C-alpha positions as CSV (number, residue, x, y, z in Angstrom):
1,M,29.4,114.0,109.6
2,G,28.6,117.3,107.9
3,W,30.9,119.9,109.5
4,W,31.1,123.2,107.8
5,L,33.6,125.5,109.4
6,S,33.8,129.2,109.1
7,E,37.0,131.2,109.1
8,S,37.9,133.7,111.7
9,L,37.6,137.2,110.2
10,G,39.6,139.1,112.8
11,N,36.8,141.6,113.3
12,G,34.9,139.3,115.6
13,G,32.4,138.2,112.9
14,D,32.1,134.9,111.2
15,R,31.5,134.2,107.5
16,L,28.1,132.6,106.9
17,P,27.7,129.7,104.4
18,P,26.6,130.8,100.9
19,A,22.9,130.7,100.2
20,S,21.7,127.8,98.1
21,A,21.9,128.3,94.4
22,S,18.6,128.4,92.5
23,I,17.8,125.6,90.0
24,A,18.4,128.0,87.1
25,D,21.9,128.7,88.4
26,E,22.6,125.0,88.7
27,V,21.4,124.4,85.1
28,E,23.4,127.3,83.8
29,S,26.6,126.1,85.5
30,A,26.0,122.5,84.2
31,A,25.8,123.8,80.7
32,K,29.2,125.5,80.9
33,P,32.2,123.6,79.5
34,R,34.4,122.0,82.1
35,E,37.5,124.0,82.9
36,E,40.9,122.4,82.4
37,P,42.8,121.8,85.7
38,E,45.2,124.5,86.7
39,P,48.9,123.5,86.5
40,D,49.3,123.3,90.3
41,A,46.6,120.7,90.4
42,E,48.5,118.2,88.2
43,V,48.9,114.8,89.8
44,G,52.2,113.0,90.3
45,S,52.5,109.3,89.7
46,D,52.8,108.4,93.4
47,E,49.7,106.7,94.7
48,M,49.6,106.1,98.4
49,V,47.2,103.5,99.7
50,I,46.1,103.7,103.4
51,R,44.1,100.8,104.8
52,T,41.1,101.9,106.9
53,R,39.0,100.3,109.6
54,R,35.3,100.6,109.4
55,Q,33.2,102.3,112.1
56,G,29.7,101.8,110.8
57,A,29.7,103.4,107.3
58,H,32.8,105.5,108.0
59,H,36.4,104.9,107.3
60,V,38.9,105.4,110.2
61,V,42.7,105.9,109.8
62,D,45.6,106.1,112.3
63,A,47.5,109.4,112.3
64,E,50.3,111.1,114.2
65,L,49.8,114.8,114.7
66,F,52.6,117.2,115.5
67,G,52.1,120.5,117.2
68,P,54.3,123.7,116.8
69,A,56.2,123.1,120.1
70,G,57.2,119.6,119.2
71,G,54.3,117.8,120.9
72,S,52.9,114.8,119.1
73,V,49.8,112.6,119.5
74,E,48.7,109.4,117.8
75,V,44.9,109.4,117.1
76,E,42.2,107.7,115.1
77,L,40.6,110.0,112.6
78,V,37.3,109.5,110.8
79,V,37.7,110.3,107.1
80,D,35.1,113.1,106.5
81,T,35.1,114.9,103.2
82,G,32.2,117.0,104.5
83,A,34.4,118.6,107.2
84,S,36.2,121.7,106.0
85,L,39.1,121.2,108.4
86,L,40.8,118.6,110.5
87,V,38.6,118.6,113.7
88,L,40.0,117.6,117.0
89,P,38.8,117.5,120.6
90,A,40.0,120.5,122.7
91,S,41.6,118.1,125.2
92,L,44.5,117.6,122.7
93,I,45.6,121.3,122.7
94,D,48.0,120.8,125.6
95,Q,49.3,117.5,124.4
96,L,50.2,119.0,121.1
97,G,52.1,121.8,122.8
98,I,49.7,124.5,121.4
99,D,49.3,127.8,123.3
100,P,45.5,128.2,123.7
101,L,46.0,132.0,123.6
102,E,47.3,131.7,120.0
103,L,44.2,130.0,118.7
104,E,41.5,132.1,116.9
105,P,37.9,131.8,117.8
106,G,35.5,130.4,115.1
107,R,32.2,128.6,114.7
108,A,31.2,125.3,113.0
109,Q,27.8,124.4,111.6
110,T,27.0,120.8,112.5
111,A,24.0,118.6,112.1
112,R,23.3,119.4,115.8
113,G,23.7,123.2,115.3
114,V,26.4,125.8,115.6
115,V,29.4,125.1,118.0
116,R,32.3,127.3,119.0
117,T,35.8,126.3,117.7
118,Q,39.4,127.3,118.3
119,L,41.3,127.5,115.0
120,G,45.0,126.9,114.7
121,R,47.6,125.0,112.7
122,L,49.5,121.7,113.1
123,D,53.1,121.5,112.0
124,R,52.5,118.1,110.4
125,V,49.8,115.4,110.0
126,S,51.0,111.9,109.1
127,L,48.7,109.1,108.2
128,M,50.1,105.6,109.0
129,G,49.3,102.6,106.8
130,E,50.7,99.3,105.8
131,G,53.9,100.2,104.0
132,D,52.7,103.7,102.9
133,Q,52.8,106.8,105.0
134,V,51.2,110.1,103.8
135,A,52.2,113.4,105.5
136,S,51.5,117.0,105.0
137,D,52.8,120.1,106.7
138,D,51.1,123.2,108.1
139,V,47.5,121.8,108.3
140,E,44.7,124.0,109.6
141,V,42.8,122.5,112.5
142,A,39.7,123.3,114.5
143,F,39.4,122.3,118.2
144,V,36.0,121.8,119.7
145,R,34.8,120.8,123.1
146,D,35.2,117.1,123.5
147,G,31.5,116.4,124.1
148,H,30.6,117.8,120.7
149,L,32.6,115.1,118.8
150,G,31.2,112.1,120.6
151,G,34.7,110.6,121.0
152,M,35.7,111.1,117.4
153,A,38.2,113.2,115.6
154,L,37.7,114.1,111.9
155,L,40.1,114.1,109.0
156,G,38.7,116.9,106.9
157,M,39.5,118.8,103.8
158,S,42.4,120.9,105.2
159,F,44.4,117.7,104.8
160,L,42.4,115.7,102.3
161,G,42.1,118.6,99.8
162,R,45.9,118.5,99.2
163,F,45.4,115.2,97.4
164,R,43.2,113.4,94.9
165,L,41.2,111.0,96.9
166,M,39.6,107.7,96.2
167,I,37.7,105.9,98.9
168,D,37.4,102.2,98.3
169,D,34.6,100.6,100.3
170,A,35.2,97.1,99.0
171,E,38.9,97.2,100.0
172,D,38.6,99.3,103.1
173,S,41.2,101.8,101.9
174,I,41.8,105.3,100.8
175,T,44.1,106.1,97.9
176,L,45.8,109.5,98.0
177,I,47.6,111.1,95.1
178,E,49.6,114.2,95.9
179,R,48.8,117.3,93.8
180,Y,51.8,119.2,92.5
């Protein structure tokens, strides 16, 4: 999918993606010893397995999204580790009970070019599976015009980054292990 999302800076500008590193920088960083994980990145023993459906090469999960005013929506999300944030169509803003005036403007770099976004937060995102349910609170979200998503919504790293993630193509599942 390839969504890179900038953050709103409050001064009307947007942060640009970092320039590509030179080969020398890559070789130097590869030669450095691996850092030990920080204490807050330790993993608990609870593995949560969520079954996925395939949409071409992509994994799709069912989710329930909760907005700040109590609105909720059930959606299908494409698992996209290349998306910085959860990305939803703008048509869901009202259904989630979000005041559009409280959303921050932003931009997203996509394979098709730069698109405008509206950035906000969801109170809760809950993935539904067979027996396991995975939820996280206060998840950053980007809303884009519906036509830019081609009928899809993306489960990006603002949710997935809170877990250790394993995608199992053979079993059509994702395993999430919460970071503590």
